[in-house]
BAFI-3210 file (N, C-alpha, C; in Angstrom, 3 decimals, decimal comma, padded with zeros to 6 digits):
// residues 206
n [1|2|3|4|5|6|7|8|9|10|11|12|13|14|15|16|17|18|19|20|21|22|23|24|25|26|27|28|29|30|31|32|33|34|35|36|37|38|39|40|41|42|43|44|45|46|47|48|49|50|51|52|53|54|55|56|57|58|59|60|61|62|63|64|65|66|67|68|69|70|71|72|73|74|75|76|77|78|79|80|81|82|83|84|85|86|87|88|89|90|91|92|93|94|95|96|97|98|99|100|101|102|103|104|105|106|107|108|109|110|111|112|113|114|115|116|117|118|119|120|121|122|123|124|125|126|127|128|129|130|131|132|133|134|135|136|137|138|139|140|141|142|143|144|145|146|147|148|149|150|151|152|153|154|155|156|157|158|159|160|161|162|163|164|165|166|167|168|169|170|171|172|173|174|175|176|177|178|179|180|181|182|183|184|185|186|187|188|189|190|191|192|193|194|195|196|197|198|199|200|201|202|203|204|205|206]
n.u [140,367|141,635|140,500|139,151|140,189|137,964|136,132|135,624|134,889|132,717|131,189|131,327|129,637|127,172|126,288|126,276|124,065|121,955|121,507|120,559|118,540|116,726|116,302|114,595|112,516|111,539|110,923|109,171|107,732|105,186|104,900|107,382|108,587|107,059|108,451|111,084|110,657|110,034|110,863|114,232|115,625|115,594|117,034|119,315|120,019|120,552|122,709|124,720|125,304|126,229|128,355|130,079|130,736|132,270|134,490|135,324|136,074|138,287|140,049|140,246|141,929|144,158|145,142|145,685|146,901|145,880|145,261|144,023|141,697|138,916|137,319|138,139|136,512|133,915|134,154|134,092|131,863|130,193|130,433|130,008|128,162|127,700|129,613|128,382|125,991|127,688|129,236|131,545|132,848|132,342|133,927|136,860|137,184|138,369|140,200|139,950|139,072|136,841|135,895|132,922|131,892|133,590|133,747|131,003|131,539|131,626|130,300|128,122|128,271|125,754|124,076|123,668|122,915|120,633|118,771|118,909|117,395|114,792|114,156|113,304|111,578|109,537|108,922|107,961|105,712|104,224|103,186|101,726|100,442|098,747|097,485|096,494|094,242|092,286|090,763|089,821|088,025|086,151|085,037|083,757|081,458|080,599|079,431|077,083|077,486|076,720|077,130|080,193|080,845|079,784|081,464|084,030|083,495|083,424|086,069|087,427|086,528|087,664|090,260|092,700|094,560|093,983|094,605|094,961|092,211|091,045|092,097|091,696|088,399|088,150|089,176|087,440|085,312|085,823|086,182|083,112|082,048|083,022|082,213|081,778|079,531|080,280|083,419|083,350|082,931|084,541|086,474|085,952|086,184|088,802|090,046|088,292|090,024|092,997|092,533|091,864|094,282|094,256|095,788|095,655|095,971|097,452|100,482|101,903|100,538|097,309]
n.v [053,732|050,321|047,557|044,552|041,256|039,358|041,176|041,620|038,736|038,470|040,531|039,193|037,088|038,101|039,584|037,065|035,633|037,835|037,274|034,083|034,522|036,173|034,822|032,931|033,758|034,943|032,774|031,114|033,684|035,458|033,335|032,512|032,766|030,784|028,381|028,317|028,064|025,684|024,132|022,004|022,091|024,340|025,756|024,117|024,801|027,722|027,483|026,584|028,432|030,025|028,632|028,141|030,797|031,832|029,973|030,164|032,891|032,693|030,846|032,929|034,646|033,528|032,028|034,464|036,156|038,889|039,776|042,284|043,252|045,239|045,377|042,535|041,482|042,432|041,235|039,020|038,556|038,981|037,139|034,617|033,022|031,897|029,758|028,029|027,180|026,689|024,219|023,471|020,703|018,586|016,040|015,243|014,237|010,745|008,174|006,795|009,334|008,252|006,153|005,504|004,433|005,335|008,040|009,245|009,431|012,229|015,312|017,651|020,752|023,058|020,916|019,489|021,390|022,633|020,205|020,577|022,750|021,930|019,957|021,396|022,899|020,980|020,006|022,142|023,345|021,273|020,555|022,698|023,156|021,221|022,384|024,841|023,492|023,773|026,194|026,723|024,826|025,725|027,786|027,361|025,449|027,200|029,395|030,150|029,811|031,554|033,784|033,878|033,730|036,519|038,181|037,812|039,252|041,790|042,025|042,297|044,139|046,264|046,300|048,560|048,310|048,130|046,269|044,092|043,618|042,670|040,390|038,689|038,530|037,273|034,967|034,238|033,906|031,519|029,603|029,684|028,134|025,677|022,002|020,005|020,892|020,749|020,970|023,266|025,148|024,748|025,920|028,656|029,113|028,862|030,862|033,415|033,843|033,990|036,119|037,764|037,735|035,860|033,509|031,183|031,268|031,060|029,195|028,572|030,073|029,940]
n.w [169,339|169,407|168,306|169,192|168,929|169,928|169,969|167,262|166,333|167,550|166,013|163,316|164,143|164,988|162,625|160,995|162,668|162,455|159,649|159,079|160,827|159,712|157,132|158,150|158,703|156,701|155,671|157,523|158,671|160,589|162,201|162,919|166,101|166,931|165,604|166,265|168,830|168,816|166,968|166,693|164,362|163,513|165,230|164,393|161,831|162,709|164,261|162,344|160,442|161,901|162,974|160,999|159,753|161,774|161,756|159,075|159,277|160,963|159,219|157,666|159,221|159,645|157,248|155,941|158,044|158,805|160,975|163,573|161,845|160,652|158,159|156,760|158,599|157,763|155,247|155,606|156,953|155,286|152,955|153,646|153,699|151,138|151,030|152,300|150,233|148,236|145,581|147,119|149,075|151,844|152,641|151,219|147,487|147,437|145,350|142,099|139,404|138,123|139,407|140,943|143,461|145,431|144,899|145,460|148,375|148,372|150,027|148,828|150,045|149,441|149,127|151,596|153,261|151,984|152,812|155,443|155,930|154,174|156,188|158,192|157,385|156,752|159,263|161,093|159,477|159,267|162,300|162,410|160,733|161,705|163,990|162,825|162,155|164,508|165,979|162,800|163,286|165,314|164,789|162,233|163,223|165,170|163,666|161,025|157,502|155,860|157,936|158,119|155,510|155,147|157,415|155,968|153,791|154,754|156,228|153,619|152,364|154,396|153,910|152,748|150,265|146,838|145,308|146,945|148,047|145,375|144,896|147,397|146,911|144,379|145,346|147,451|145,305|144,342|146,451|146,886|145,164|146,095|146,014|148,023|150,902|153,823|153,673|152,213|154,122|156,089|154,871|154,301|156,922|157,514|155,771|156,536|159,283|158,050|157,014|159,363|160,511|162,672|164,757|163,654|161,245|157,651|156,859|154,977|152,950|151,054]
ca.u [140,664|141,953|139,228|139,987|139,312|136,674|134,806|135,404|134,699|131,381|131,048|131,011|128,854|125,953|126,010|125,630|122,839|120,910|121,127|119,936|117,143|116,447|115,883|113,733|111,435|111,495|110,065|107,982|106,802|104,670|105,334|109,545|109,228|106,591|109,111|112,468|110,679|109,386|111,930|115,345|115,798|115,551|118,380|120,380|120,045|121,536|124,103|125,400|125,453|127,467|129,771|130,515|131,092|133,139|135,590|135,707|137,244|139,203|140,928|141,083|142,960|144,570|145,921|146,346|147,888|145,618|145,251|142,581|141,403|137,861|137,172|138,178|135,462|132,992|133,982|133,355|130,451|128,784|130,440|130,078|126,743|128,652|130,137|126,677|125,089|128,424|129,522|132,570|132,399|132,532|135,048|137,822|137,171|138,828|139,942|140,340|137,812|135,954|135,338|131,869|131,742|134,145|133,337|130,120|131,658|131,672|128,727|127,803|127,934|124,809|122,893|123,728|122,315|119,276|118,281|118,336|116,317|113,683|113,710|112,969|109,933|108,578|108,798|107,229|105,046|103,275|103,184|101,714|098,761|097,709|097,171|095,989|092,747|091,238|090,184|088,453|086,973|085,538|084,378|082,720|080,686|079,653|078,814|076,501|078,091|076,306|077,767|081,394|080,869|079,743|082,842|084,884|083,151|083,824|087,227|087,858|086,326|088,424|091,538|093,441|094,989|092,614|094,914|094,535|091,222|090,689|092,711|090,737|087,538|088,982|089,211|086,141|084,248|086,668|085,118|081,710|082,593|083,309|080,844|081,428|079,570|081,114|084,457|083,220|082,221|085,388|088,029|085,679|086,448|090,396|090,014|088,307|091,130|094,106|092,156|091,830|095,181|094,331|096,875|095,444|096,420|098,320|102,203|102,933|099,787|096,151]
ca.v [052,876|049,286|046,750|043,566|039,718|038,912|042,404|041,103|037,894|038,806|041,258|038,530|036,271|039,145|039,585|035,802|035,597|038,443|036,373|033,048|035,088|036,993|033,761|032,283|035,212|034,886|031,450|031,221|034,876|035,744|032,392|032,562|032,456|029,136|027,569|029,083|027,297|024,201|022,959|021,904|021,882|025,674|026,066|023,478|026,043|028,746|027,244|025,437|029,530|030,604|027,767|028,488|032,130|032,122|029,045|030,956|034,172|031,765|030,630|033,816|035,088|032,645|032,404|036,047|037,087|040,149|040,933|042,346|044,134|045,570|044,937|041,607|040,404|042,333|040,529|037,316|038,297|039,507|035,959|033,329|032,409|031,259|028,259|026,680|027,107|025,961|022,636|023,182|019,526|018,091|015,000|015,446|013,078|009,437|007,164|007,332|009,870|007,268|005,192|006,162|003,952|006,176|009,744|009,487|010,387|013,817|015,577|019,007|021,742|023,065|020,018|019,523|022,812|022,685|019,101|020,563|023,485|021,227|018,944|022,410|023,347|020,230|019,725|023,090|023,175|019,968|020,655|024,146|022,772|020,304|023,377|025,534|023,465|023,915|027,381|027,221|024,416|026,102|028,847|026,655|024,830|028,586|030,234|029,687|029,922|033,251|034,971|033,480|035,019|038,251|038,588|037,780|040,710|042,984|042,369|042,450|045,657|047,090|046,576|049,464|047,700|047,723|045,027|042,779|043,614|041,623|038,689|038,204|038,672|036,619|033,680|034,315|033,382|030,319|029,372|029,943|027,196|024,134|021,318|019,857|022,320|021,281|021,133|024,584|026,185|024,775|026,461|030,071|029,970|029,176|032,117|034,280|033,481|034,591|037,664|038,596|037,755|034,761|032,508|029,505|031,818|029,986|029,682|028,476|030,624|029,181]
ca.w [170,356|169,251|167,923|169,986|168,103|170,361|168,893|165,293|166,366|167,593|164,701|162,370|164,467|165,249|161,217|160,629|163,398|161,410|158,095|159,572|161,594|158,357|156,137|159,419|158,929|155,088|155,637|158,668|158,801|162,068|162,887|163,446|167,066|167,217|165,415|166,941|170,305|168,899|165,928|166,996|162,867|163,166|165,891|163,846|160,824|163,666|164,846|161,191|160,189|163,312|162,794|159,528|159,939|162,921|161,200|158,030|159,631|161,840|158,829|156,893|159,795|160,138|156,114|155,285|158,769|158,588|162,579|163,516|160,633|160,437|157,013|156,999|159,303|157,692|154,030|155,409|157,333|153,815|151,706|153,963|153,108|149,638|151,332|152,513|148,936|147,080|145,474|148,297|149,527|153,212|152,409|149,854|146,987|147,073|144,388|140,813|139,113|137,446|140,690|141,352|144,535|146,188|144,743|146,262|149,651|148,492|150,300|148,483|150,995|149,324|149,308|153,165|153,607|151,921|152,911|156,576|155,497|153,641|157,327|159,112|156,629|157,072|160,519|161,129|158,533|159,721|163,001|162,347|160,230|162,807|164,815|162,380|161,789|165,478|165,536|161,836|163,348|166,109|163,592|161,539|164,121|166,122|163,039|159,692|156,347|155,323|158,741|157,609|154,193|155,613|158,190|155,356|153,076|155,972|156,108|152,105|152,648|155,177|153,231|152,248|149,143|146,007|144,847|147,587|147,884|144,364|145,102|148,244|146,250|143,809|146,187|147,880|144,708|144,303|147,658|146,624|144,416|146,435|145,868|149,581|151,837|154,691|153,155|151,823|155,205|156,339|154,053|154,527|158,268|157,623|155,245|157,589|160,179|157,556|157,144|160,467|161,517|163,880|164,587|162,610|159,657|156,974|157,444|153,470|151,785|150,949]
c.u [141,150|141,027|139,849|139,308|138,269|135,554|134,529|135,017|132,933|130,506|130,420|129,573|127,237|125,458|125,351|124,014|121,630|120,730|120,638|118,313|116,525|115,856|114,816|112,607|110,667|110,408|108,988|106,587|106,608|104,669|107,052|109,121|108,436|107,767|110,529|111,891|109,849|110,234|113,363|116,141|116,337|116,977|119,356|121,024|121,109|122,797|125,193|126,094|126,555|128,400|130,505|130,782|132,174|134,641|135,925|136,691|138,352|140,655|141,264|141,903|144,273|146,030|146,659|147,005|147,174|145,217|143,636|142,195|140,201|136,912|137,312|136,596|134,382|132,417|133,278|132,550|129,368|128,795|130,231|129,603|126,949|128,890|129,215|125,772|126,006|128,809|130,663|131,831|133,387|133,786|135,606|137,359|138,593|139,336|140,320|138,892|136,773|134,921|134,136|131,648|132,381|133,867|131,984|130,148|131,819|130,411|128,946|127,543|126,274|123,440|123,030|122,430|120,733|118,807|118,219|117,103|115,200|112,940|112,631|111,559|109,617|108,146|107,634|105,844|103,622|102,379|101,701|099,749|097,889|097,057|096,407|094,371|091,623|090,380|089,502|087,786|085,798|084,618|083,327|081,744|079,657|078,895|078,370|077,184|077,773|077,070|079,588|081,590|080,928|080,797|083,876|084,770|083,524|085,140|087,658|087,737|086,801|089,690|091,988|094,074|094,119|093,486|095,034|093,376|090,678|091,242|091,894|089,410|087,431|088,567|087,725|085,156|084,897|086,143|083,917|081,221|082,521|082,055|080,376|080,667|079,931|082,862|084,634|083,372|083,681|086,778|087,132|086,586|087,793|090,870|090,013|089,513|092,395|093,402|092,176|093,318|095,404|095,719|096,665|095,741|097,389|099,873|102,925|101,939|098,541|096,042]
c.v [051,455|048,103|045,300|042,299|039,478|040,076|041,654|039,884|037,460|039,765|040,256|037,449|037,084|039,163|038,069|035,288|036,411|037,860|035,374|033,637|035,305|035,687|032,985|032,870|034,994|033,409|031,220|032,288|035,200|034,454|031,634|031,756|031,084|028,306|027,407|028,072|026,012|023,410|023,314|021,665|022,848|026,337|025,177|024,376|027,432|028,982|027,013|027,490|030,034|030,083|028,229|029,701|031,933|031,237|029,587|032,166|033,875|031,681|031,721|034,440|034,803|032,470|033,225|036,685|038,702|040,989|041,016|043,826|044,538|044,679|043,808|040,685|040,978|041,776|039,455|037,246|038,163|038,043|035,056|032,408|030,999|029,851|027,426|026,480|026,823|024,743|022,165|021,304|019,376|017,334|015,329|013,958|011,878|008,924|007,639|008,010|009,194|005,827|006,072|005,727|004,862|007,353|009,868|009,581|011,483|013,986|016,798|019,757|022,265|022,499|019,885|020,758|022,781|021,586|019,243|021,559|022,823|020,519|020,231|022,688|022,192|020,095|020,763|023,104|021,730|019,904|022,103|024,425|022,075|021,626|024,405|024,715|023,592|025,023|027,379|026,093|024,380|027,060|028,498|026,384|026,195|029,236|029,589|030,187|031,114|033,886|034,460|034,409|036,253|038,859|038,583|039,012|041,872|043,216|042,760|043,809|046,798|047,277|047,594|049,204|047,201|046,339|043,378|042,282|042,428|040,535|038,115|037,842|037,775|034,830|033,435|033,632|031,804|029,096|028,920|028,438|025,560|023,700|020,692|021,077|022,492|021,381|022,812|025,348|025,859|025,798|028,117|030,262|029,993|030,717|033,369|034,448|034,219|035,836|038,481|038,644|036,612|034,253|031,412|029,891|031,016|030,062|029,217|028,853|029,458|027,731]
c.w [169,451|169,534|168,455|168,648|168,423|169,774|167,743|164,837|166,234|166,867|163,830|163,041|164,485|163,571|160,732|161,325|162,624|159,833|157,996|159,824|160,220|157,195|156,812|158,741|157,364|155,260|156,147|158,870|160,440|162,691|163,337|164,695|167,937|166,623|165,832|168,622|170,004|167,756|166,328|165,819|162,743|164,021|165,175|162,556|161,307|163,613|163,404|160,690|161,017|163,510|161,656|159,171|160,229|162,120|159,878|158,452|160,498|160,861|157,435|157,838|159,812|158,763|155,945|156,323|159,014|160,191|162,773|162,524|160,394|158,884|156,236|157,540|158,564|156,345|154,234|156,070|156,448|152,949|152,455|153,493|152,149|149,733|151,834|151,502|147,711|146,424|146,173|148,934|150,915|153,251|151,066|148,942|147,308|145,442|143,131|140,352|138,621|138,264|141,461|142,980|145,490|145,989|145,306|148,008|149,504|148,795|149,724|149,754|150,848|149,443|150,798|153,650|153,531|152,254|154,468|156,867|155,215|155,472|158,219|158,758|156,932|158,259|161,180|160,862|159,087|161,164|163,316|161,578|160,877|163,867|163,854|161,784|162,683|165,802|164,474|162,010|164,399|165,462|163,153|162,241|164,946|164,929|161,633|158,821|155,502|156,306|158,645|156,618|154,499|156,292|156,944|154,179|153,696|155,784|154,727|152,104|152,995|154,467|152,270|150,662|148,180|145,180|145,641|147,820|146,725|144,354|145,877|147,455|145,072|144,343|147,010|147,122|144,415|145,278|147,805|145,770|144,445|146,581|147,355|150,459|153,193|154,754|153,027|152,946|156,218|156,328|153,865|155,940|158,247|156,614|156,107|158,549|159,423|157,263|158,336|161,069|162,400|163,849|163,994|161,329|158,984|157,170|155,779|152,639|151,965|150,391]
res [m|e|i|t|a|i|a|l|y|g|l|v|t|f|v|s|l|l|f|v|l|g|e|l|l|q|t|f|g|r|h|l|s|w|a|l|g|h|s|w|w|s|w|l|l|i|l|l|n|l|g|t|a|d|a|t|y|c|l|v|r|l|a|l|n|v|g|n|d|p|l|t|a|v|v|v|a|a|a|y|p|i|l|l|r|s|r|f|t|v|f|r|q|v|g|a|a|d|d|q|q|l|t|t|l|s|i|p|m|d|n|l|y|t|a|i|q|q|r|c|v|k|q|v|g|s|e|v|a|m|r|r|t|l|q|p|r|q|l|a|a|a|h|t|e|q|e|l|t|q|a|i|k|e|l|i|a|a|n|q|v|p|a|n|r|a|e|n|e|k|y|l|r|e|l|s|k|v|a|d|e|g|l|r|k|f|r|l|a|v|f|r|g|d|l|s|g|d|k|a|a|s|l|f|g|r]
***
């Protein structure tokens, strides 16, 4: 059965979608669905990846006259991220090589892509951090410090990975040394939420 151009473009689009979603998942973890629902920067990253992949595939088809070759689609889908992280420039440099005023019109694609990523992380991180304080405040108000500590110890003991238990026990000891009682109790409540998988869990670690 002959593979159509639409199917190959669909393949490139699908692979690029998997790539960018994997990238976002690595950044935001279980907060990915929230990021997609509240941050238009994350959708800009998705559209940029899909558009770059399809445009690259279109240019390769025209330049090499490969027709409906599945191998070309696979190679483009696997290699297009290089364009987004290269020194390829959006605008061709103009003027003399030593004319700094004109050469600044050159915009490296890797800087552009990184800037969008940073905007996305900053927006989602700030909003999640605000949401993140609500539940720990409720926990801190409803329980004593001893109750929070005991709950944390039980959650640590239930962890099946020895390395994780050791790391969490060390962090609990560090929290117990926080001088400010209110801050110590709040951070214990945050830690309790992290261990139990509550929605208030940290986006970027402790």
